[in-house]
N, C-alpha and C positions, 0 to 999 in steps of 0.2 A: 476144143478150143477154150482157152482160159477166159472166164467171164470178166468183163470190166464194166464199170458204170460210166455213162456218158455225162451225167450231171448229178449234183447232190440230190435233186428231186427224184431221181430214179432209184435211190437207195431206200429200202423199206424204213419207214419212220418207227417211232417208239411203239405205236399201237399195232402197226402191221407186224412188227417183230414179236410183240407179246402174243398176237394171234398165232403166229407161226410156232412159237414155243409151246403154247397151250395145246395146239393140234398135235405136236410131236410127243408131248408128255402122255397123251391119251394112249398112244401106241407103244411108247417106250419111255419109262420114267428115268432111265439111266442116262442122264445128260449132265454136262458141266457148262458153266457160264462164265465168261470173262467180260467185264465192263472196262473199256479202254478209254481213258480220258487224256486228251492232249494237254500237256502242261503249258499254262500261261498263254493259251492260244488267242485269247481276247486281245492281247497286246499287239499281235500281228495284224488283226483286222483294223484296230484303231490307228495303227501307224502306216499301214500300206493300203487300206481300203478294203471294203467288204468283198468286192468282186475278186480281188487278189487273194484274200483269205479263203474264199470259196474254192479257188483253184488249188490252193495248198491242201485243203481238207479233202478234195476229190482225189488228189494224188495220194494222200495218206490212206484213204479208204481202199483204193485200188491196189496199193502196195500190201496192205494187210490181207486182202483177198488173195493176192498172188502168193503170199507166204504160206497161207493155211489152206488154200484150195477152195473151190466153189462148192464143196460138199458141206461146209459149215453153214449154219444159219447166221446171217449177218444183217445188221441194221444200224441205223443212226438214232441214238437215244435222245440226244439234244444237239445243240450247236456244234460242240467239239468233243462229244462222247459217243463212242460206238459200242455195240454189243455183239458178242460172238458166242454161239453155242456149239460145243463139241460133243459128238456122240460118245457116250460111255461115261462111267464114273471115274474121274481122274482125281488122284490125291494131290496134296499140296506140291510134292516134288515134281510131279508130272506137269502141273499147271505152271509152276515156276520155270520149267524148261521152255514152255511156250512163251512166257514173258521174256526170258533172256534172249530167246531167238528173235523176238520182236525188237528188243532194245538194240541188239547187235546189228540187225539189218538197218535200222534207222540211224546208226552212226554215220552212214553215208548221207551227206546232206541232200535235201530236196532242192533242186535248181528251179527257179521260177523267174523269168525275165533276167535281170542282172543280179538277182539276190540268191543267197543260199541259206538254208535253214536246217539246223540239226534239231530233230524232233525228239522230245522226251515224253514219257507217258506215266500216268498213275494207273494201276491196274488192280481192280478188285475181282477176286475169283472165288467160285464156290462149286461144289458138287451138289446136285439135287438130293435132298434127303430121301431115304429109302421109301419107295412106293408113293412118294408125294406127286399129286397131279394138280396142285394149286399153283398156277403160274405166278401169282402175286407173291406167295411165300418164297418161291424159288428166286424170283427177281429181287425181292427185298434183302435176301441174304447177300446177294452180290452187291447191292447198293451199300449195305453196311460195311462190307469189305472195302469197297472203293473209298468210302468216307475215311476209313482207318488208314488206307494206303496214302491218302493225301496228307495225313497228319504224322505219318511215320517219320522218324528223324533221319534214318540212313538208307532206307530202301522204299521205293515207290510201289511195292507189290504187297498185297495182303490177301491171305486165304482166310475165309470166314471162320474156320474152326481152330485156327492156330495163329498165335502172335509171337513173332520173333523180331529181334532188333539187332540182327547181325550186320556187320559192315561188309558190303559186297565189293567185289573188284571194280564194278562199274562206279560206285559212289566214291571209291578211293581215286579213280581216274578223274572224276569231276572235281574233286578237291585239289588234285595236282594241277588240273587245267586252270582253276581259279587262281591258285598261288602263282602259277607261271604268267597268267594274263596280267596280274597286278604287277609282278616284278619286271616283266619285259615290256611294259607299256603297250599291251595289245588292245586295251580298252580305249574307247573314244566316245565323246559326247556328240550326239546329233541334236538338231533343233527343229521342232515343228512350229511354224509361225502361228501366233494368235492374231486374228484380224478384227479390226473395227469394221463391222458389217456394212455400214452405210458408206464409208469412204474407201473401203478396201485397203486401208493403211495397216501395216504391221505395227502392233502395239505391245507385243511380247512374244515369248516363245516357251515351249515346254522342252525341257532337257531330257533326252532319252539315251540310254546306253546302247552302244554297239561294240561288237567284238571283232577285231581284225585278226582272224585266225591265221596262223603262219602257213597252213596248207590249204584251207578252204575259203580264204578270203573273208569278206565282210559278212558276219553272221548276226542274227538276232540272238541275244545271249540268254534266252529263257532258262536253259539247262544250268548255266553258271549261276544265275540268280537263285535257282532252286538249291544248288549246292551251297551257296553262301548261307541260305536260311538253315539248311541241314547241319552245317558245321559251325554255327554261331559266328560266321564271318560277315554277317550282313552289316554290322557296324563298320567294319573295315571297307567294304564295298560302298556303303552309303556315304561314308566320309570322303572317299576318293571321288565319288560322283559330285558331292557337294563342293569340294575344293576346286575341281575342274570347271564346274559351272560358274563359280565365283571368278576364277581366272578369265573365263570366256566373257563374263559380264564386264569386267574391268577393261578388257581389250575392246569390246564393242563400244563402251563409253568413250574410249580414246579416239575411235573413228567416227564419233558423232551419233552412235546408236544407244542412247540411254533408255533402254527398255527393260521391263521387268521379266526376269527369267523364273520359270517354275521348275521346282525339283521335287521329286517324289520322296516323301519321308517314310522310312520303314518303321514298323512297330517297335523294333529294338531301339531305334534312335529316340523314339518318343518316350521310352521308359529309361533312357540313359541319363543319369543324373549329371553327366559331364557334357551333355549336348550343348547347353547354352554357353558354357565357358569356352567350349571348342569353337562354336560359331563366332563368338566374340573375338577369339584369338585369330581366326581366319580373316575376319573383317579388318582387324587392325594390321595384320601382316600384309594384306594386299591393298590396303587403303580403300576398302570397298564400302559403298553406301548400302546398308542393309535394307533400305526401302526399295531397292531394286530386286529383292529376292522374295519369291513366294514359295512356301512349302505346301505340298499337296499330301493329304492323307485320305485314306479310303473310309467309307462310312462305317465299316465294321470296327475300325480302330476308334473312331469318334464315338461309336455306340457304347464302347466300354465305359465311358463316362466316369472314370475313376478320379479320385481326388488328385492323384499324381498327374494324370493326363490334363486335367484342368489347369493345374499349376504350371506344368511345362508349357502348354500353349499360351498361357497368360504371360509367362516370362519371355517367350519368343516374340510375342506381339509387342511387348514393351521395348524390344530392340528395334522396332520399326519394320519387322518382317511380316508379310501378309500370310494368312492361313486360308487354304482352300480345301473344300471337300470334293474329292474326285469321285467319278462314277455315281453321282447323286441319283438315288431312286432305284439302284440296282440291287434287288434282293432283300431290301429291308423296309419294314413298314413302321418301325418305331422312330418317329421324328422328334421325340422328346429331347434328344441331345442338343437340338438346335436352340432350345431355351436356356441351356446351361453353359454353353461354350460360345465365345465370341469368334466369329469367322468373317473373312473379308470377301470370299468368293465361293459360289456353288457352281460346280461343273456338272451339268446334267448329262447323264449317261448317254452314250452314242446310240444305244438301241432305241431310245425314244426319238432322237433326231432322225435316224435313218428311215423310220416309217412315218414321219410327220406328214408326208405328201399323200399318203393313201390310208392312213389310220386315224380317225377322229379322236380315239382315246389317247394316242401319242401326242396329238396336238393339245389336248386338254391337260395332259401331264406337264407339258412345257409351260402352258399358261399358269397352271397351279404352282409350278416351281418359281415362276416370275413373282407371283404374289408372296410366296415364302421368302424369296430373296429380298424383295422390297421391305417386308416386315422386319427382316433380320438386318436391314441396312447393309446389304452386301451385293456384289456384282453377280450376274448370271452369265455363265459362259456355255455355249453349245458346242459339244464335241461331235465328230462324225459327220460333218457337212460334206456331202459327196456330189451333189448335183445342184444345178441352178434353181430347181424348184425348192429345195431345202432353204437356200439362201433367201429367196423371195418370201417364203412363209415366215421365216424367222424375223426378217425385216418388218413384215406386216404386224407380227406379234410384239414388236418393240425390243427384241433381244439385240443387245448392242455388240456383243463380242462372240467370236467363234473360231473354231479351227477344224480342219479336215482336209481330205484329199482334193477337194475342189480347188483349194488354194495352193497347197503344197504338201508333199510328204515330208518326213523328217530328213534334214540334209546336214552335211558337215558344216563346220563353222565358216569356212571360206565361201561355200555356196550360199549359206544364210546371209552373210554380209553382202554378197552380190545380189541376192534376191531382195534384200531390204532396200537396195539402192534403185530398184526398178518399180514401175507401177504394177500392181497385181491385176491380172486380167482373168476374167472368168467367162463362161458361156461359149458361144460359137462364133464370136466376132473374128474378123480378119486378124486383129492384133493377137487374139488368143491363139489362133491357129499357127501364126508365125512364131509365137513364143514356144509352142510345143515342138514345132519343127526344129527350131534352133537348139532346144535342149536335148 
């Protein structure tokens, strides 16, 4: 009978996997290792909730196990990265065949509730060096390969001892998909409300991209975004998203909803010398008030701290546009950039908010972020609010604004307009229950 996992907790973790590999190497050092990273999976959890994300991850794990059989050694390295050991020394061509088999299989979307997801992967692969029994050395080779796979321009696979940059059929398909999606108006902006936590009033929204696939329906477009980055089309996709968000804001203002919309700013746009003039032209064309726009950039971009970045952000703010740091605190410890660039908002990473009700360190990090935000004279926004306990604690800490699945998932423009016209209800009240039933 084919083995399946009942929950993510039942999958061997990083340490259990390393123990299994170490034990195997003692008896047979001829092993090969694949590290399988799910592309842009954090966006799924942030937009649809962590419980939903866990369902998708569990489905991914069981599909991988189904593909390769339960004779492999399998485990979960981190949140969205899996490890798989194959018996025998496999060369690059062999491991690449495993990779393409994986990619082809996952072209069939994962269905979860009313949503469908096409999953894409970064894969780092290696064969254990001859007669090596050091599990850390073996594992490190695969980690190096995975890191390179993430930075490859055309192919998300890397074998440790060989670097190629050939354009695969898969990547060409993604490029064609992206061009078709832009040409045929298959892309759509969804809106996740930002809530004033005391009053539960919608005060803004984050604009998120969705793909209306002609065959598979509404999809999360992670693979398309990766394709845009690989083919230097991120500017084109970014400007499309920016223009559509501006058009949506103009419409919302006409129906009485003059709220600030947040749009993710890609690194390519930040270094684009024509960005400010393009933004100014869009505002003039649509008679748009730029004070209703907030641009979000990630910490790694802000951390670059180049002269060009500082000037670009300064010019953008002079237009009246707000600047926000997204995923604050996620993976970076150098906060020096906050002294050198002016920002208007810090969005604390959802991983800290998600555990705020049972982890005192997370609570302390939120409190510290408040102090930093106050010193920087900017707003603090909490992402990933998923239950009523999160809301109560954040209120007690004095955090004024937040977003998360407790209030609403990302919705289409028409649904957002409808949502903004109603009172937001949370918890287990009769009103809340009736609202859930009616939706």
